[in-house]
C-alpha positions in Angstrom: 9.8 70.4 -12.1 13.5 70.8 -12.9 14.6 67.8 -14.9 17.8 67.5 -12.7 15.8 67.3 -9.5 15.9 63.7 -8.3 12.6 61.9 -7.9 12.1 60.1 -4.6 10.4 56.8 -4.9 9.1 54.5 -2.1 8.7 50.8 -2.3 4.9 51.2 -2.1 5.0 53.6 -5.1 7.3 51.2 -7.0 5.0 48.2 -6.5 1.9 50.3 -7.4 3.4 51.6 -10.6 4.7 48.2 -11.7 1.1 47.0 -12.3 0.6 49.6 -15.0 4.0 50.2 -16.6 5.9 46.9 -16.5 6.2 45.6 -20.1 5.5 41.9 -19.1 2.3 42.9 -17.3 1.2 45.0 -20.3 1.8 42.2 -22.7 -0.1 39.7 -20.5 -3.0 42.1 -20.4 -3.1 42.2 -24.2 -3.0 38.4 -24.3 -6.0 38.3 -21.9 -7.8 40.8 -24.2 -7.1 38.5 -27.2 -8.4 35.4 -25.3 -11.6 37.3 -24.5 -12.1 38.1 -28.1 -11.5 34.5 -29.1 -14.2 33.5 -26.5 -16.5 36.0 -28.3 -15.7 34.3 -31.6 -16.7 30.9 -30.2 -19.9 32.4 -28.8 -20.9 33.8 -32.2 -21.4 30.3 -33.5 -24.3 29.7 -31.0 -26.1 32.9 -31.9 -28.4 33.7 -34.9 -26.7 35.0 -38.0 -28.6 37.6 -40.0 -27.5 39.2 -43.3 -29.2 41.8 -45.5 -28.4 41.4 -49.2 -29.4 43.3 -52.3 -28.5 41.9 -55.8 -29.2 43.5 -59.2 -28.4 41.1 -62.1 -28.6 41.4 -65.9 -28.3 38.2 -67.9 -28.8 36.6 -71.3 -29.2 32.9 -71.8 -28.2 30.8 -74.8 -30.0 27.5 -75.6 -28.7 24.8 -77.9 -31.6 22.8 -79.5 -31.0 19.1 -79.1 -32.7 18.2 -82.4 -30.9 20.5 -84.8 -28.0 21.8 -82.7 -29.1 25.3 -83.6 -28.4 28.2 -81.1 -31.4 30.0 -79.6 -30.8 33.2 -77.9 -33.0 35.0 -75.3 -33.3 38.6 -74.9 -31.3 40.2 -72.0 -33.3 40.3 -68.7 -32.9 42.0 -65.4 -33.6 40.7 -61.9 -33.4 42.3 -58.6 -33.4 40.5 -55.2 -33.5 42.2 -51.8 -33.5 39.7 -49.0 -33.0 39.2 -45.3 -31.3 35.9 -44.7 -30.7 34.2 -41.4 -29.6 30.9 -39.9 -29.6 29.6 -36.3 -28.1 26.4 -34.8 -31.0 25.2 -32.6 -29.2 22.1 -31.4 -25.4 21.9 -31.6 -23.9 20.6 -28.4 -20.4 20.8 -29.7 -20.7 24.6 -30.3 -22.2 25.1 -26.9 -19.5 23.2 -25.2 -16.8 25.1 -27.2 -18.3 28.4 -26.1 -18.0 27.4 -22.4 -14.4 26.2 -23.0 -13.6 29.6 -24.7 -15.1 31.5 -21.7 -12.9 29.4 -19.3 -9.9 30.1 -21.6 -10.6 33.9 -21.2 -10.6 33.4 -17.4 -7.3 31.5 -17.6 -5.8 34.5 -19.5 -7.1 36.8 -16.8 -5.5 34.8 -14.1 -2.3 34.7 -16.2 -2.2 38.5 -15.8 -2.2 38.0 -12.0 0.6 35.5 -12.3 2.6 38.0 -14.4 1.9 40.8 -12.0 3.2 38.8 -9.0 6.4 37.9 -11.0 6.8 41.6 -11.9 6.2 42.7 -8.3 8.8 40.2 -7.1 11.4 41.5 -9.6 10.7 45.1 -8.6 10.9 44.5 -4.9 14.2 42.5 -5.3 15.6 45.2 -7.5 14.5 47.9 -5.0 16.3 46.2 -2.1 19.2 45.4 -4.3 19.7 49.0 -5.3 19.3 50.1 -1.6 22.0 47.6 -0.7 24.4 48.9 -3.3 23.8 52.5 -2.1 24.4 51.5 1.5 27.6 49.7 0.5 28.9 53.1 -0.7 28.4 54.4 2.8 30.3 51.4 4.2 33.2 52.0 1.7 33.2 55.7 2.5 33.7 54.8 6.2 36.5 52.4 5.2 38.2 55.2 3.2 37.8 57.6 6.2 39.4 55.1 8.6 42.2 54.4 6.1 42.9 58.1 5.7 42.9 58.6 9.4 45.4 55.8 9.8 47.6 57.1 7.0 47.7 60.5 8.6 48.5 59.0 12.0 51.3 56.9 10.5 52.8 60.0 8.8 52.6 62.0 12.1 54.3 59.1 14.0 57.0 58.9 11.4 57.8 62.5 11.9 57.8 62.0 15.6 60.2 59.1 15.2 58.0 56.4 16.7 57.1 54.7 13.5 58.9 53.6 10.3 58.3 54.3 6.6 56.8 50.9 6.1 53.9 51.8 8.4 53.2 54.8 6.1 53.4 52.6 3.1 51.1 50.0 4.5 48.5 52.6 5.4 48.8 54.2 2.0 48.2 50.8 0.3 45.1 50.2 2.4 43.8 53.6 1.4 44.3 52.9 -2.2 42.5 49.5 -1.9 39.6 51.2 -0.2 39.3 53.9 -2.9 39.5 51.3 -5.7 36.7 49.3 -4.0 34.5 52.4 -4.0 35.1 53.1 -7.7 34.0 49.5 -8.5 31.0 49.9 -6.3 29.9 53.1 -8.2 29.6 50.9 -11.3 27.5 48.4 -9.4 25.2 51.2 -8.2 24.7 52.4 -11.8 23.9 48.9 -12.9 21.3 48.2 -10.2 19.8 51.7 -10.9 19.4 50.9 -14.6 17.9 47.5 -13.9 15.4 49.0 -11.5 14.4 51.8 -14.0 14.0 49.3 -16.8 11.5 47.3 -14.7 9.4 50.4 -14.2 9.9 51.8 -17.7 11.7 54.9 -16.3 14.1 57.2 -18.2 17.6 55.8 -17.6 19.0 59.3 -17.4 16.5 60.6 -14.9 18.0 61.0 -11.4 16.2 58.7 -8.9 16.4 58.4 -5.1 14.9 55.4 -3.3 13.4 55.9 0.1 14.6 53.6 2.8 12.3 50.7 3.7 13.6 48.9 6.7 11.7 45.7 7.3 10.7 44.7 10.8 12.9 41.9 12.1 10.5 39.2 13.0 11.1 35.4 13.4 8.5 34.1 10.9 8.4 30.7 12.6 6.2 32.3 15.2 3.4 32.8 12.7 1.1 30.3 11.0 1.9 28.8 7.6 -1.6 28.0 6.4 -3.0 24.6 5.5 -5.3 22.9 3.0 -6.9 24.4 -0.1 -6.7 28.0 1.3 -2.9 27.8 1.1 -3.2 27.0 -2.7 -6.1 29.4 -3.5 -4.0 32.4 -2.5 -1.6 31.6 -5.4 -2.4 33.0 -8.8 -0.4 30.2 -10.6 -2.5 27.6 -8.8 -5.7 29.3 -9.8 -4.5 29.5 -13.3 -3.7 25.8 -13.5 -7.0 24.9 -11.9 -8.8 26.9 -14.6 -6.7 25.3 -17.3 -7.8 21.9 -15.9 -11.4 22.9 -16.0 -11.0 24.1 -19.6 -9.4 20.8 -20.6 -12.4 18.9 -19.2 -14.7 21.0 -21.3 -12.5 20.2 -24.3 -13.0 16.5 -23.6 -16.8 17.1 -23.5 -16.7 19.1 -26.7 -14.8 16.4 -28.5 -17.4 13.8 -27.3 -20.3 16.0 -28.6 -18.9 15.7 -32.1 -20.8 12.4 -32.4 -24.2 14.0 -31.6 -26.7 15.1 -34.2 -27.1 18.9 -34.9 -30.2 20.8 -35.9 -30.2 24.1 -37.7 -32.7 26.5 -39.2 -32.1 28.7 -42.2 -34.3 31.0 -44.3 -34.7 34.3 -46.1 -37.4 36.8 -46.9 -37.4 39.6 -49.4 -38.7 41.0 -52.7 -37.9 40.4 -56.3 -38.4 42.4 -59.4 -36.8 43.3 -62.7 -35.1 46.3 -61.3 -34.6 47.6 -57.8 -36.8 50.6 -58.4 -39.8 48.8 -60.0 -43.1 49.2 -58.4 -44.3 45.6 -59.1 -42.0 43.8 -56.6 -43.1 40.4 -55.4 -42.4 38.7 -52.1 -40.0 35.8 -52.2 -39.0 33.6 -49.3 -37.4 30.3 -48.4 -37.3 28.4 -45.1 -35.8 25.1 -44.1 -34.4 23.0 -41.3 -31.4 20.8 -41.5 -30.7 17.7 -39.3 -27.2 16.3 -39.4 -26.4 12.9 -37.9 -22.7 11.9 -37.9 -22.3 8.4 -39.3 -18.6 8.0 -40.1 -16.0 10.7 -39.9 -12.8 8.7 -40.4 -12.5 8.3 -36.6 -11.8 12.1 -36.3 -14.0 12.4 -33.2 -12.2 9.6 -31.5 -8.9 11.2 -32.2 -10.1 14.6 -31.0 -11.4 13.0 -27.8 -8.1 11.1 -27.2 -6.1 14.3 -27.7 -8.4 16.2 -25.3 -8.1 13.4 -22.7 -4.3 13.5 -22.9 -4.3 17.3 -22.4 -6.6 16.8 -19.4 -4.2 14.3 -17.8 -1.3 16.7 -18.5 -3.2 19.5 -16.7 -4.0 17.3 -13.8 -0.4 16.3 -13.5 0.7 19.9 -13.6 -1.8 20.8 -10.8 -0.6 18.0 -8.6 3.1 19.0 -9.2 2.3 22.6 -8.5 0.6 21.8 -5.2 3.7 20.0 -4.1 5.9 22.9 -5.4 3.8 25.5 -3.5 4.0 23.5 -0.3 7.8 23.1 -0.6 8.2 26.8 -1.5 6.3 27.9 1.5 8.3 25.8 3.9 11.6 26.6 2.3 10.8 30.4 2.2 9.8 30.3 5.9 12.9 28.5 6.9 15.1 30.8 4.8 13.5 33.9 6.4 14.0 32.5 9.9 17.6 31.7 9.1 18.3 35.1 7.7 16.7 36.7 10.8 19.1 34.8 13.0 22.1 35.6 10.8 21.5 39.4 11.3 22.1 39.0 15.0 25.3 37.1 14.4 26.5 39.7 11.9 25.7 42.5 14.3 27.7 40.7 17.0 30.7 40.3 14.6 30.5 43.9 13.7 30.6 45.0 17.3 33.6 42.7 18.0 35.4 44.0 15.0 34.9 47.6 16.2 36.3 46.7 19.6 39.2 44.9 18.0 40.0 48.0 16.0 39.8 50.2 19.1 42.3 48.0 20.9 44.6 47.9 18.0 44.6 51.6 17.5 45.3 52.1 21.2 48.3 49.8 21.0 49.6 51.6 17.9 49.1 55.0 19.5 51.1 53.9 22.5 53.9 52.7 20.3 53.9 49.1 21.5 53.0 47.7 18.1 53.2 48.7 14.4 50.1 49.4 12.3 49.7 45.9 10.9 47.3 45.1 13.7 45.3 48.3 12.9 45.2 47.5 9.2 44.1 44.0 9.9 41.5 45.2 12.3 40.2 47.8 9.9 40.0 45.1 7.2 38.0 42.8 9.5 35.7 45.7 10.4 35.1 46.5 6.7 34.3 42.8 6.1 32.0 42.7 9.2 30.2 45.8 8.1 29.7 44.5 4.6 28.5 41.1 6.0 25.9 42.9 8.2 24.7 44.9 5.2 24.5 41.7 3.2 22.6 39.9 6.0 20.0 42.6 6.1 19.7 42.5 2.3 19.3 38.7 2.2 16.7 39.0 5.0 14.7 41.5 3.0 14.9 39.2 -0.1 13.7 36.3 2.0 10.7 38.2 3.2 9.8 39.2 -0.3 10.1 35.5 -1.4 7.9 34.4 1.6 5.3 37.0 0.6 5.4 35.7 -3.0 5.1 32.1 -1.9 2.0 33.0 0.2 0.4 34.6 -2.9 1.0 38.4 -2.8 4.3 40.3 -2.8 2.5 43.5 -1.7 2.0 41.9 1.7 5.6 42.9 2.4 4.5 46.5 2.6 2.7 45.7 5.9 6.0 44.5 7.4 7.8 47.9 7.4 9.5 48.7 10.7 7.4 51.0 12.8 
């Protein structure tokens, strides 16, 4: 494909690619992978440990006689040991509980990825609609310029016909200059929104990109259901993440409590010993033992660990309670905002229609020579404002639907709301 050929991107494609290329999502996935490996490290303490060792030593001992103080040397000797050594914690409640807490920690990190994905999808959808708004604003400004040029040409013709004055031409020319200046400023805004969108999707800033239009169906969301109870919370990744973190904190409390319990472990080794590793006269050697450890006094470390863990549990419980209130508020506010934005579109459309009619009447009066072009210029300005307000109302409505979808738990739900 030619590098200069613009790539057309739909909102569905943008949201689908954000999951795999957004830097925040990629970083969160690596954090989840690290959390999983940390859980594996915690699990390793509850499994048997087996090592194979081979040692070849050469030594010479020196003895000091206690009676005379004379030195007595021995001849150098060789010793080879080849052993398999192992140990296993048969009973260690603290390690078992820490392994479970580590596993929950890995699950928390996985849900963190979902939280990051939703945040990235929200940013992508907002940037998508924002860039579309800026592009549509160029069309509005082009229409303003076309009307201003038409009025300027009309004023010049009427000046030649003797039914208008030079000030009419000057006013029309000034309005044309203002419209052209506004468009130049908007070109910069378009470039800025284009670069922001490309950065979110890790796209080449210099590559030409065209966004496909995505008109959302205009629906009053107050006609739908909001959702109640735990189901409303369970659809939110951040609530699931906080719930898992609370579960992990409870396991941390149990782990700290288990520090006071006895532990039982086994250790042993088996192998052969000889003077040298290649000797034929190797003999079997082995050791085996069990260790029972009963905590008696640890300087109140276990109590301090448990107190810290209990404090973290209370913090997580408070966060969960606060998040549930936040989710309930976000849902209600997002629903109200979407409903309000829906109603504002109708008002903006009515104002735009009235502005067009006002411009038609003003041009008619100017063409008939019963008024100067100040009414036309004012009407064109009002129409430009009304057209921009309508564009902004649609954009704000689109943002409100994205926010409502995010508040419900999945930004991708907005894809099903495309206008048929």
